[in-house]
Structure formats: C-alpha cells, structure tokens
N, C-alpha and C positions, 0 to 999 in steps of 0.2 A: 503494499500499499504506500503511496505518496503523502507524504502532509504536510503542507505548507504552513510554517509559524510566519503569522500575521506581527504587523507591529503595531496594528489598531488599537488594540486594549493597552499599552504602552502609551501611547500616543495619548489619549486621552485621560490618562492618570495624570501625567504631566502637565496636560491642557488646565487643570483644575487648578494646578498650584500657580501656574502662568497668567492666568486671568486673576486671580486672588492678589497677589503680586500687582499686576498691573494697577489695581483698582485702589492698592493701598498707595502708589507713589504717585495715583493723579489726587489722591486727597493732601497731597505734599508738593502738588504743582511741577513733579518730573514724571518724564518720560524716556524710560530706558533708550537707548539707541544702538544700535550697531553699523557698523564702517564694514564694507564687504568689498575688497579689493581683488581684481581680476585682470591678468592682464593676457593676452592674445582669445583664442576662440574655442578652446577645446571645449566639446560638448559636454561631458559629463561636468563640467564645472557650471556651467550653463544653465543643466537642468539644476542643479544643486543651488543655485544664486536665485533664479527663479523661484522657488520652492519657498527659501528662506523671507524673499520678497513677499510673495503672498502670504504665509502663515504669519509674518509680523505684523500685516495687517491686519489681519486676523484679530490678532490678540492687543493692539494698539501699541505694539513698540515699533517705534520707527528707526526704519532704515536705511541707510545711504550706499550705495550701489555707485564704486568709483572704476570706470573700467578703462583698460588701453590697449591700444594695439599693440600686437608683442612684436614692434619695432621699436618700441618707446626705450629712452636711454637707461642705463643704471643710474644715473645723477638726479635726471628727473623723477623715477619712482623712487629712489632715495628722500628728497625731497618733499614728493609727497605722504610717503609715508611718515615722516617724521609732525608734519603738519596733523594731522588725525591722531598722532601719539599724543599731542600738545592741545587738542581739541576736547576741553571739558565737558562741552555737548557729548559726547563719544564714552560712552562705557567699555565697549567693545569692540576687536576690531579682529577679523577673519582674514587669511590669508590662502589665497583660492592657489593650492599648489597641483599637480608640478609648477615650475613657470617656465616659458618658451627657455629654448638655447639661447645664450647670450645674458640670461640673466641672471646675478646671481642670487640663485635665494638663502643660501644661506647667511647671507649678509644681509640681508632684510630679516632673517628670522632673527639674529641674534641685536638688531636695532628695536623690534619692537617692545612697546610699553609691557612688560610683565603682567601690569595692575590690568591690561585690558585685553590678554591673551588669551581670549574663550575657548581656542580649540588646543592648548596647552601646547606650544610646541616650542616656547624660550627653555631655557636652561633652570630656570628657578620651577617651572612648572613638571619639566621628567625628573627635575631631583625630586621635587616633593612625592614625583609617583614613587618613585624607586625605594623610599621612606614609608614611603606608607600616610602620610601627612592627609590630616582632617581638613575639612570645608578648602579643598584648592579646586582648580580648574582640571578634570580629566578630556584629554580627548575626546572629540564629542562622539565622531563614528565608533569607536573605540569602547565608548561608556553606553553608548546603544544596542550595540553585542552585548553588555552585559547584563543591560535593563533587561532587553526581552530575554534571556536565558532565566534569570530571576524570576521575571513577571509567566512563565511555562514551567516554574519550577522544575528546570530542568539544573542538575547538579552536578557540580566542577571537581567536588572532594574524589581524589584519587580517580580522575577519569583521564587518560589520556587525548591531548588533544594535537593536531600539527594546525599550526598558524601556517598561510602562504603570501609570503610580503612580509618587510622588513622595514616600512617607514615609521618616521617619530608618529604620524598620524593617525594609524590604525596598527599594521602589523607588531610594533615593538610596544606599543603603552597594551596592545590587548593580551599579549602574550604577558606582560608583566601582573595587569589585572585578572588573572586565569592562574598566575602561581599564586597571588594571594591568597587564592580560594583554594590553594591545593591541588590544583590540576597537575599535571604533567607534561610540559608542554615542549615541542618539537618545534623550530620556527626552520622553514626553508625557503629561500630566496634564490634569484635568477643566478646564484655561484653554486648551489643544489643541483646534483648530476642529475640527468632527470630521471634516472629509474630509480634513486631514492625517494626524490619525491612521491613518485607513485607508491613505492611501499610504506612510507612512513602517513599518507593520506590515507594507505585501505589500513592499515594496524589503528589509527585515531580513532574514538568514540565520536569526537567533535574536532570538523574539517572548519578553519577561519578562511575564507577566500578575500584575498586581499590583494591582488596583482594589479589589477587594472588588463586583463589578458579577458578581451569579454568574446563568452562562450568556449573558451578554452579549455575545462574541467570538466570532460565527461565518465564513459561510465568506467573506462582503465582505471580513473585513482580511485573508485571507493569498491564498499560491498555492502550487502543487505543491511541493516539498523542503526547507520547510523545517521549523525544531525550535522547538516551545514549550514554554516552561518555566512548568507555570500552577500559579499559589499560592496562589489562592482559596478560602477554604474558605467555602461557604455551602449553606442548604438549595434545593435546587432545584426545580423547577414538579411534579415526580413527588415531593415532600417528601422524598429522598434528600438526601447531600451532593453535591456538586460545586463544578467551580472554578470560572473566570472563562471560561474556555471552553466551547462548544457544541458539545459534539462531535459531538451527535445530529445537526444542524442541519445541520454540514459533512457526517459521512458519509451523509446523505439528499440533502443538496442535487446533488450530481453533480458539483459543480464542483471538488472537488478527490480527488485519488487519492490522493496522496502527502504525507504529514504524520506527522513524530515527533511526542511530546507525552506529558508526566508524566501520568497519570491521577488523579485523586481520589476517592477515597482511593485512598493505594499510592505514591504521589510523594516529593512534598516538603515534604509535610506528615507522611510519617513519617519522613522522618531531620531534619527538624528540632527534633520532639522529643529524639534521638538527639545532634545537634549542645547542644542546652541543658544536657544529661546532662554533657556532657564539657566543656562550659563552667564547670559545676558542681565538677568536679575540678580544673579549672584554679585555680579561686577559692581551691578547699580547700587545694591545696598553695601559691598565692602565701599564704596564710593561716600555712601551716606554717613557709615559709622565714621570713617577715616577724616571725614569733615568733621563731625559733629564733637571727635578726640580733639582735632584739630582747635575746636574752640574753646572746647574745656581747657584744654592745656594752657592757650592763653589768657584766661579767663582767672585761670591760677595764677600767672605772674604778675595781673596788674594788681 
C-alpha cells in the first residue's frame, strides 16, 4: 500500500499560533516583516517565494520581495543585503539558495544579521543547533521534516535514517535534529559512490531526500515498509512540480508495494512556509524583548 504523509495537519496547528501572535502584535501597532532575497530565476525558488508571499498576506505578515537578475554584481548584492540588515522594520531575512554561478553565497551568509536569520544559516544559528540550544532558529525545511514526523507520531528513537544531501539548510541540520532524537543517521552526498547510496537507502527505515535532483530516486533505492520524506521541489518530466522521489516509476515497477511518503506538492513544502512565518514571529518577539530590555536598562542608569 502506498500512503501519503500530508503536511496539512501540521500547517493548521502552526496557523493557529501565527494568527494569535499577529493579533497580539497588532495591539502593539507592530507588523512582523520578512524580506525575501532571490537572485536569478530558479523555478523551485520562485515557487517557494510565491508560497511565502501568498501565506504572508493571509496571516497579516508583511513581506518584501527583493529580486535581482542572475548577472547582478557581488558588490551591489552585498550593499542591498546590508541595507536590509539595518532596516529596523524588517524582523527576518531569507536568502533563497543556491545562488547563481559568480555569486559568493558564503560571503552573503556570513554578512546576514544573526538576529534576523530565520532560516538558520549563520554560524550562530548552526552552533546553537549543534549544542541543542533552546528558543533559537532552526532551518525551516529541516524543522518541517521533524514537525511532520512528530505530528504523525513517527518515532526516531533507534531507527536507521539515510539523509541524501548535505546542505546547511536541509541535509546537515535535519541529520543533527534526528541525532538528537536518538536516530542512527547516515548522510549520502555527491561524493558517495552510487552503489553505496543505494545500499544505505535500502537499509534505512526512514529516507530523507534533499538533493534537488527531481524524480531521480526510483525503485532501485527503496524496499517495502520504508518512510520517505521528500524535500525536493523542481520541474518534472510532465512540466509539473515534483520532488526527488520518482513515485510514478516506483508504483509502475511493481517492485515495491508498501511505502509511505510525503507528496510534492502538499507535503514538506507546505509546512516549511508555515515554519518560516513562525520564525518571523519568534524574531519579532525577540526584537521586542530586546527593545524593552534596553529601555529598562536605560531607565535604571538614569
């Protein structure tokens, strides 16, 4: 039996929190604001950006879409990022990655204001994840994977997990989160021999696909009884949005008859956007707390 693990239930839970928080901010004349920076015309990034803009409008969160052509200079991009870093009306910033060839993404990552790092790509956010710090930002897509597993009561303790992909926005953070839940995690990447990737995938209880290789992973990689968390988003053979999982081939092959998986769309991506907006709320609250702390400290000095 093929079972879809939808993200709708998780999304609805987060929706309630966001709506209540935005209402409380409105009483203080504060509007949480996110800046989305995109360079180039990557289809997956545009899809994610549109989802962010659409959901933000629904909840009353202000969003500033900052788009540049792929041939923008590094210098101009850095100036633009610094301006957003210093804009007090902006509570969170997300850099849609990867950047086009010629752009130094590592430089931009290190420039990002950690207090506005709502997708957890700065050194501070990464370090906090590794030490298990509380009340911090986690990478949105990785956190979406974990939220869906929790919502569907899928336990990680003692399970074998194969994570395909080692990006700092998905592969590495989700592996660390799963380690903290006592899973045994293997990370496969572009340097892993193909036959080993197949081996580790088939041995795993849970497979996380985060490669960006649309419809790449077919029935050779899986066995009956597995759970597949498909993080990928890209244009498939039929011109529609698909993930890394080639679910059509798997169903048609007849080799596998029992598989649970997150659909694309409707799975992890749907929850990722909600996690991002929840992080904006967290950033806005931290900013408010910091401001009140500063005011109190100033009053004590007077």
